[in-house]
VOGU-3710 file (C-alpha; in Angstrom, 3 decimals, decimal comma):
1> millnqskdl> -37,674/-15,443/-21,351  -40,158/-18,042/-22,503  -43,590/-18,264/-20,855  -44,600/-21,927/-20,698  -47,981/-23,132/-19,483  -46,841/-26,308/-17,710  -50,405/-27,489/-17,139  -51,118/-27,546/-20,885  -47,528/-28,039/-22,127  -47,890/-24,933/-24,298
11> ivadqvrean> -45,595/-22,000/-25,045  -47,705/-18,877/-24,511  -45,000/-16,299/-25,350  -41,371/-16,614/-26,353  -40,109/-13,045/-25,926  -40,997/-11,997/-22,380  -38,827/-9,374/-20,742  -38,897/-8,371/-17,091  -39,434/-4,887/-15,689  -36,821/-5,061/-12,920
21> tfrqrligll> -36,661/-1,500/-11,639  -39,310/0,888/-10,329  -38,799/3,058/-13,423  -39,237/0,080/-15,786  -42,420/-0,951/-13,959  -43,714/2,630/-14,024  -43,150/3,028/-17,771  -44,139/-0,530/-18,704  -45,354/-0,565/-22,310  -45,956/3,203/-22,596
31> greelkvgeg> -44,601/4,603/-25,831  -44,860/1,316/-27,691  -46,881/1,285/-30,902  -47,857/-2,380/-30,467  -46,890/-5,728/-29,005  -46,076/-8,466/-31,462  -47,363/-12,004/-31,049  -45,085/-13,751/-28,563  -43,890/-10,560/-26,858  -44,654/-9,826/-23,239
41> llinpckivh> -43,642/-7,913/-20,139  -43,401/-9,393/-16,629  -44,136/-6,877/-13,868  -43,300/-7,969/-10,330  -44,774/-6,967/-7,908  -48,181/-6,116/-9,373  -51,858/-6,576/-8,436  -53,508/-4,064/-10,796  -52,755/-2,685/-14,272  -53,774/0,449/-16,148
51> tffmkfaigl> -53,602/1,239/-19,849  -53,729/5,038/-19,639  -51,910/6,704/-22,544  -51,420/3,364/-24,316  -52,199/2,978/-28,005  -53,342/-0,645/-27,971  -55,161/-3,254/-25,895  -53,221/-5,819/-23,874  -53,897/-9,277/-22,470  -53,084/-9,935/-18,817
61> iflneddivv> -52,113/-13,048/-16,889  -51,998/-12,492/-13,123  -49,897/-14,980/-11,129  -49,503/-15,731/-7,440  -46,170/-16,303/-5,688  -46,137/-19,953/-6,851  -46,652/-18,960/-10,523  -50,201/-20,270/-10,532  -52,632/-18,302/-12,693  -55,163/-16,430/-10,550
71> evipslrpnr> -56,767/-14,204/-13,230  -56,782/-13,913/-17,026  -57,968/-10,833/-18,914  -57,826/-11,435/-22,691  -58,116/-7,763/-23,640  -57,835/-4,568/-21,622  -58,444/-1,607/-23,925  -56,522/1,686/-23,724  -57,436/4,099/-20,916  -58,821/1,399/-18,627
81> issfvssatk> -57,928/-0,086/-15,234  -57,961/-3,819/-14,562  -59,635/-5,284/-11,535  -57,511/-5,434/-8,371  -56,339/-9,039/-8,000  -55,542/-9,434/-4,308  -54,030/-12,919/-4,649  -51,656/-11,845/-7,442  -48,007/-11,006/-6,900  -47,083/-10,379/-10,549
91> vielkadrel> -48,585/-9,939/-13,989  -47,546/-10,705/-17,532  -48,723/-8,230/-20,153  -49,168/-9,699/-23,639  -50,705/-8,811/-26,977  -54,495/-8,795/-26,584  -55,856/-12,189/-27,635  -59,487/-13,370/-27,566  -58,174/-16,934/-27,217  -55,920/-16,187/-24,231
101> kekvsigdtv> -58,300/-17,982/-21,828  -57,936/-21,141/-23,944  -54,145/-20,940/-23,688  -54,065/-20,102/-19,977  -56,739/-20,874/-17,379  -57,125/-19,986/-13,726  -55,317/-22,671/-11,725  -52,744/-23,442/-14,437  -49,083/-23,460/-13,430  -46,760/-21,437/-15,640
111> nlq> -42,999/-21,251/-15,857  -40,739/-18,458/-17,066  -37,423/-19,759/-18,368
//
C-alpha cells in the first residue's frame, strides 16, 4: 500500500504492509534488521507501541478511525514504550526519521491505497 498525506499531497511511504492477524500484530517488526526508506507496517487496532527486542528505532504515525493523524513520534529507540494515544485506532510504523513531523502533522488526513 501507499501512504499518502492528503493534506500535504505527499507520499510518505510506498511499501506499507498490513498486520492483519493477531500473530502478525504481535510479531510486528521483530526479527527485522532494519526498515528501508518507504517501508512501513500498519497495525490496526493499536493505541501503544513497544520496541522491546528490536534492533533499530522506528517512526510512528498514530491515526484515528477517520485516518486523521493524532500523534507523530519521529523516533522511538529500541527497548522503549510509546505514549498511550487514547484517540488512536491504528498506527503506522516507519523507518525512524527526524523530519517525519514535517511530512506528517497532527490533524493531517492520510490515505492508504
